[in-house]
N, C-alpha and C positions, 0 to 999 in steps of 0.2 A: 685392515687398511684404515689409516688415520684420516680424519677430515681436515683438509687444509683450507683455512679461511681465505676466500678469494681476495680480500682486501683488509686493510687496517687503517683506522683513523681515530685518533684520540686527542682531545684538547684539554690541557690542564690549565686552570685559571689561578693566577697568583693572587693571594690575599693582600699583598702589599703593593699592588700595581699603582696605587694612587700616591705612593710615597714621593715620587719625583714631581707630583703636581704641587706640593707645598712650596718647594723652592721656585717652581715656575711662577706661582702666584706672587711670591716675594720679588722675583726679578721683574715681573710685569708691573708691580707697584713702583719699582725703581725706574722702569721705562716711562711710566706715566708722570711721576712726580719729581724726578731728579732736576737739579738746577742747571746742569750743563748738557749739551747735546751729546757729548761723548759718553756720559753716564747713562743717558736715555738709550743710546745705541747699544751699550753694553747690556743694559737691562733687557732690552728687546731680544738681543741675541741669546742671552742666557735663558730667557723664557721659552724661546723656540727650542733650544737644545733640551731643556728639561721636559717639555711637552712631547718632543720626539722620543725621548727615552721612555716616558710613561707609555706612549703608544706602541713602542717596540717591545716592551717586556711585560705586557699584561697577561699574555698567554704563551703556552708552549704546545705546539701541535706536532704530533708525530704521525706520519701517514705513509702508506704504500703509494709509491709513484711509478708503478710499472716495473722498471728494472733496478730501482733503488729505493732506499728508505729516506724520506725527507724529514728533517728535524728543523722546525722553524719557529722562532719567537714571533709574536705579533700582538695585536692585529696588524700593525704595520710590519710587513714581512721583510725586514732589512737583514736580520741576523739569523744564521742557521748553518746547517751542513747537509750533505748528502752522502749516503753510504751505499755503494753499489752492492747488490745482493751477491754477485759472483765473487766478491772479495772477502766476504765474511767467513772467518775461520772458527770463531767461538762466540757463544752468547751465554752470558751468565747473569741471572737476576741477583742483585746484591744491594748493599746499602753503602752510600757514600759516607765519608768522614767529614768532620767539621772543616778540615783543611781543604776538602774539595769545594766547599762553598756553593754559592748560587751564581748564576749568570753563565758567561762563557769565559773559560780560561784554560790554560795548560799548566799542569803540574809535572815537573820532571819525575820520570819514573812511573807516573800514574796516567799520563796522557791527557786528552781533552775532556772537558766537562761541559755539558749543556744542561743546565738545571735551573728551574724556575723557583721551586719551593719544595721543602721536605728532604728526606734523606734516602728514600727508595729510588733505585735506579736499575738500569740494565746496562751491563758493560759489554760492549761489542768489540771484538778484536777483528780488524779488517786490514789485510796487507801488513800484518805485524804491528799495527798501531792500535792503541786502545782508545775507545771513546765511551764515556759514561753519559747515558741519557737519563736524566731525571724524569720520573713519571709517578703518577698516583695510580697507574695501571701496570705495575711491574709484571705480574703474572701473565696478563693478556699480551703485553708487548713481547715478552720472552717467548711465549708459546707461539705467537704469530711468526716471529723471526726464525725460530727453530724449525717450524713447519715449512716456512717459505724457502729456507736455504737447505733443508733436508739434513740437519745435523743432529737429529734426535731430540728427545724431550729435555727441556731445561729443568734443572733442579732448583727448587725454591730456596732462596737464601734464608 
């Protein structure tokens, strides 16, 4: 009998989370020192947008949420996805390619990618759709998912 972990939670921190802060500071300077009201308003709006991006993509948390897996960027939890356990057909620890990139996007023929940093990921096929979840805990996430949905041990890529 295999031990099934009762829950899973892992947060990966992105080393470049501060990158959007630099243009936010530039936009803030524009908001403070521009000659016209329209440029000041534009600077303020851009500063807010870049600050929100920085707060939204500093971490990637993958956690067991009862009947589904929740993948959420944060600490401002605006972007993410949920995958119901009863729809998962396949779990494969793998590596993403440069083309898969970082962030959230869809690549034709490859599916959705949710990745903060690095190339290690777990590819989950659910309802015939592929989702790549970037993680620095590839083995732990793959093992948890395989145990949780009962599809056997995951092979390490």
